[in-house]
TIBA-351577 format. One record per residue (C-alpha): residue number from 1; residue in three letters; x, y, z. Coordinates in Angstrom, 2 decimals, decimal comma, always signed. Layout:
TIBA-351577
<fido seq="NUM" type="ALA" east="X" north="Y" up="Z"/>
...
***
This chain:
TIBA-351577
<fido seq="1" type="UNK" east="+0,03" north="+0,13" up="-0,03"/>
<fido seq="2" type="UNK" east="+1,35" north="+3,43" up="-0,84"/>
<fido seq="3" type="UNK" east="+1,04" north="+6,39" up="+1,26"/>
<fido seq="4" type="UNK" east="+0,07" north="+9,72" up="-0,54"/>
<fido seq="5" type="UNK" east="+1,94" north="+11,93" up="+1,95"/>
<fido seq="6" type="UNK" east="+4,90" north="+10,86" up="+4,03"/>
<fido seq="7" type="UNK" east="+3,86" north="+13,09" up="+6,90"/>
<fido seq="8" type="UNK" east="+0,28" north="+11,85" up="+7,18"/>
<fido seq="9" type="UNK" east="-0,89" north="+10,23" up="+10,36"/>
<fido seq="10" type="UNK" east="-4,62" north="+9,61" up="+9,95"/>
<fido seq="11" type="UNK" east="-6,31" north="+8,31" up="+6,73"/>
<fido seq="12" type="UNK" east="-10,13" north="+8,44" up="+6,27"/>
<fido seq="13" type="UNK" east="-11,21" north="+4,82" up="+5,64"/>
<fido seq="14" type="UNK" east="-13,29" north="+5,02" up="+2,46"/>
<fido seq="15" type="UNK" east="-13,61" north="+3,23" up="-0,75"/>
<fido seq="16" type="UNK" east="-10,30" north="+4,67" up="-2,14"/>
<fido seq="17" type="UNK" east="-8,30" north="+3,73" up="+0,96"/>
<fido seq="18" type="UNK" east="-9,71" north="+0,28" up="+1,12"/>
<fido seq="19" type="UNK" east="-9,08" north="-0,23" up="-2,54"/>
<fido seq="20" type="UNK" east="-5,27" north="+0,11" up="-2,00"/>
<fido seq="21" type="UNK" east="-5,23" north="-3,17" up="-0,10"/>
<fido seq="22" type="UNK" east="-4,87" north="-6,66" up="-1,93"/>
<fido seq="23" type="UNK" east="-8,26" north="-8,46" up="-2,24"/>
<fido seq="24" type="UNK" east="-7,53" north="-10,82" up="+0,73"/>
<fido seq="25" type="UNK" east="-6,32" north="-7,96" up="+3,08"/>
<fido seq="26" type="UNK" east="-9,35" north="-6,05" up="+1,95"/>
<fido seq="27" type="UNK" east="-11,79" north="-8,81" up="+3,29"/>
<fido seq="28" type="UNK" east="-9,82" north="-8,93" up="+6,57"/>
<fido seq="29" type="UNK" east="-9,74" north="-5,07" up="+7,02"/>
<fido seq="30" type="UNK" east="-13,37" north="-4,81" up="+6,11"/>
<fido seq="31" type="UNK" east="-14,23" north="-7,31" up="+9,02"/>
<fido seq="32" type="UNK" east="-12,20" north="-5,23" up="+11,52"/>
<fido seq="33" type="UNK" east="-13,77" north="-1,93" up="+10,31"/>
<fido seq="34" type="UNK" east="-17,22" north="-3,21" up="+10,50"/>
<fido seq="35" type="UNK" east="-16,86" north="-4,83" up="+14,00"/>
<fido seq="36" type="UNK" east="-15,56" north="-1,50" up="+15,30"/>
<fido seq="37" type="UNK" east="-18,52" north="+0,38" up="+13,56"/>
<fido seq="38" type="UNK" east="-21,01" north="-2,22" up="+15,14"/>
<fido seq="39" type="UNK" east="-19,58" north="-1,65" up="+18,47"/>
<fido seq="40" type="UNK" east="-19,85" north="+2,08" up="+18,25"/>
<fido seq="41" type="UNK" east="-23,54" north="+2,11" up="+16,98"/>
<fido seq="42" type="UNK" east="-24,59" north="-0,42" up="+19,63"/>
<fido seq="43" type="UNK" east="-23,12" north="+1,83" up="+22,14"/>
<fido seq="44" type="UNK" east="-24,73" north="+5,02" up="+21,05"/>
<fido seq="45" type="UNK" east="-28,25" north="+3,30" up="+20,23"/>
<fido seq="46" type="UNK" east="-28,13" north="+4,13" up="+16,53"/>
<fido seq="47" type="UNK" east="-29,55" north="+1,99" up="+13,73"/>
<fido seq="48" type="UNK" east="-26,74" north="-0,26" up="+12,18"/>
<fido seq="49" type="UNK" east="-26,38" north="-0,45" up="+8,50"/>
<fido seq="50" type="UNK" east="-25,69" north="-3,73" up="+6,71"/>
<fido seq="51" type="UNK" east="-22,10" north="-4,48" up="+5,92"/>
<fido seq="52" type="UNK" east="-22,69" north="-3,71" up="+2,19"/>
<fido seq="53" type="UNK" east="-24,45" north="-0,45" up="+2,74"/>
<fido seq="54" type="UNK" east="-21,72" north="+0,56" up="+5,31"/>
<fido seq="55" type="UNK" east="-18,92" north="+0,21" up="+2,82"/>
<fido seq="56" type="UNK" east="-20,97" north="+2,08" up="-0,01"/>
<fido seq="57" type="UNK" east="-20,37" north="+5,96" up="-0,08"/>
<fido seq="58" type="UNK" east="-18,44" north="+5,80" up="+3,16"/>
<fido seq="59" type="UNK" east="-17,27" north="+9,42" up="+2,80"/>
<fido seq="60" type="UNK" east="-20,88" north="+10,55" up="+3,01"/>
<fido seq="61" type="UNK" east="-21,66" north="+8,79" up="+6,18"/>
<fido seq="62" type="UNK" east="-22,34" north="+10,61" up="+9,49"/>
<fido seq="63" type="UNK" east="-19,93" north="+8,04" up="+11,16"/>
<fido seq="64" type="UNK" east="-16,59" north="+8,08" up="+9,86"/>
<fido seq="65" type="UNK" east="-13,63" north="+5,79" up="+10,43"/>
<fido seq="66" type="UNK" east="-9,91" north="+6,83" up="+10,49"/>
<fido seq="67" type="UNK" east="-6,89" north="+4,58" up="+10,30"/>
<fido seq="68" type="UNK" east="-3,59" north="+5,59" up="+12,18"/>
<fido seq="69" type="UNK" east="-0,73" north="+5,18" up="+9,85"/>
***
């Protein structure tokens, strides 16, 4: 995976970011991201999206995930 900027510490997790992983790593990371999302929405009592809906148009969602590089 290539970093766009050498001094970037946080990356917004969205379709572009996930597409930089190879396919087997994508599935692994999507499971991790969805687990964190699920825990968060359960804690705040919000409606949980399906996994496919969650990963569609991620940058437009109210809840955003960031990856520390």
